[in-house]
C-alpha positions in Angstrom: 109.9 25.9 117.5 108.7 27.1 120.6 111.6 29.0 123.0 112.0 28.0 126.2 113.6 31.1 127.8 114.3 31.3 131.6 115.4 34.4 132.3 115.0 34.4 135.9 117.8 32.3 135.6 120.2 35.5 135.7 117.4 37.9 135.9 115.4 38.9 138.8 111.3 40.1 137.6 109.5 41.4 140.5 108.7 39.2 143.6 110.4 36.3 141.3 113.5 34.9 143.0 116.2 35.5 140.2 119.5 35.4 139.8 122.4 38.4 140.0 124.0 37.3 136.7 121.8 40.0 135.0 120.6 43.0 136.0 117.3 43.2 137.9 114.4 43.8 135.3 112.1 44.9 137.1 111.0 48.1 136.6 113.3 48.0 133.4 110.1 49.2 131.1 110.3 52.5 133.5 113.9 53.4 132.2 114.0 51.8 128.7 111.4 51.6 125.5 110.4 48.8 123.3 113.2 49.6 121.2 115.8 48.9 123.4 114.8 46.1 124.6 114.2 44.3 121.5 117.4 45.4 120.6 119.4 44.1 123.7 117.4 40.6 123.7 118.6 40.4 119.6 121.9 41.7 120.1 122.7 41.5 124.0 126.1 42.7 123.6 125.4 46.1 122.1 124.7 47.9 125.5 125.8 45.9 128.4 124.6 47.5 131.5 126.8 49.0 133.9 128.4 46.5 136.5 128.0 42.9 134.0 129.9 41.5 131.8 129.7 41.1 128.0 129.6 37.9 126.7 127.1 36.0 129.2 123.6 36.3 127.5 123.4 34.1 124.6 123.3 35.6 121.6 120.7 33.8 119.7 117.4 34.2 121.3 116.6 35.5 118.3 116.9 32.8 116.4 115.0 30.7 119.6 112.1 33.1 119.4 109.0 33.6 116.9 108.7 37.1 115.8 105.5 37.3 117.8 107.0 35.9 120.5 110.0 38.2 119.9 107.2 41.3 120.7 105.4 39.5 123.4 108.4 39.6 125.7 109.4 43.1 124.3 106.0 44.3 126.1 106.4 41.8 129.0 109.0 44.3 129.7 108.0 47.4 128.5 104.9 47.2 131.0 107.8 46.4 134.1 107.2 49.9 135.7 
């Protein structure tokens, strides 16, 4: 199964026009480490960013991603500085 994630539907990332539903991820790697980012993907309600509602991010991304895909996504986000 190949995961089809549309992060920019809810999150702004850099110059990409993203949605305002989730936090801006443009510089997330400057403030969050890979452990935090991995947990935020696998258990999105564990720590909800201030000003955002819990329960909006689907809790099943871990089921949609191969382990390699998850690590690639975490690496990408961690590099956003």
